[in-house]
C-alpha positions in Angstrom: 44.9 17.5 -15.5 44.0 16.5 -11.9 44.8 19.2 -9.3 44.9 18.3 -5.6 44.5 20.9 -2.9 44.9 20.4 0.8 43.8 23.1 3.3 43.3 23.0 7.0 40.1 24.9 7.8 38.0 25.8 10.9 34.4 24.7 10.9 32.1 27.7 11.5 29.5 28.1 14.2 26.8 26.9 11.8 28.9 24.0 10.4 30.1 26.0 7.3 33.5 25.6 5.7 35.1 28.2 3.4 37.8 27.1 0.9 39.6 29.6 -1.3 41.4 28.1 -4.3 42.3 30.8 -6.9 44.2 28.2 -9.1 40.9 26.6 -10.1 38.8 28.2 -12.9 35.3 29.4 -12.2 32.7 26.8 -13.2 35.1 23.8 -12.6 33.5 20.8 -10.9 35.4 19.5 -7.9 35.0 16.7 -5.3 35.4 17.8 -1.7 36.3 15.3 1.0 36.1 16.3 4.7 38.4 14.5 7.2 38.1 15.6 10.8 41.5 16.2 12.3 42.2 14.3 15.5 43.7 16.2 18.4 44.4 12.9 20.3 47.7 11.1 20.0 47.4 7.4 19.1 47.0 5.2 22.2 49.9 2.8 22.9 49.1 -0.8 23.6 50.8 -3.0 26.2 52.3 -5.2 23.5 54.1 -2.1 22.1 56.2 -2.1 25.3 57.4 -5.7 25.1 61.2 -5.8 24.8 61.6 -2.0 25.1 62.7 -1.6 28.7 66.2 -2.2 30.2 66.8 -5.8 31.0 64.0 -7.1 28.8 64.4 -10.1 26.6 64.1 -10.1 22.8 63.3 -13.7 22.4 61.8 -16.6 24.3 65.2 -18.4 24.1 66.8 -15.5 26.0 64.2 -15.9 28.7 64.8 -19.7 28.9 68.5 -19.1 29.2 68.1 -16.5 31.9 65.8 -18.7 34.0 68.0 -21.8 33.6 71.0 -19.7 34.8 69.0 -18.4 37.7 68.0 -21.9 38.7 71.6 -23.1 38.5 72.6 -20.5 41.1 70.0 -21.9 43.6 71.7 -25.3 43.7 
């Protein structure tokens, strides 16, 4: 039976990590993977803002229609 354990730990001054898993039997072989937690929020790209603001267009066709209507008001 495969048993998965996830724990958030603090790295010690000397780089040590302590994990306590009483569910596992003494002598059991286990693989340990260390993934450093990121404190940073993902960066947003400019393309993520396209179409999000008030008055923005969802399609190129909407832009063409708007520009055409604006040009018609000039004449």
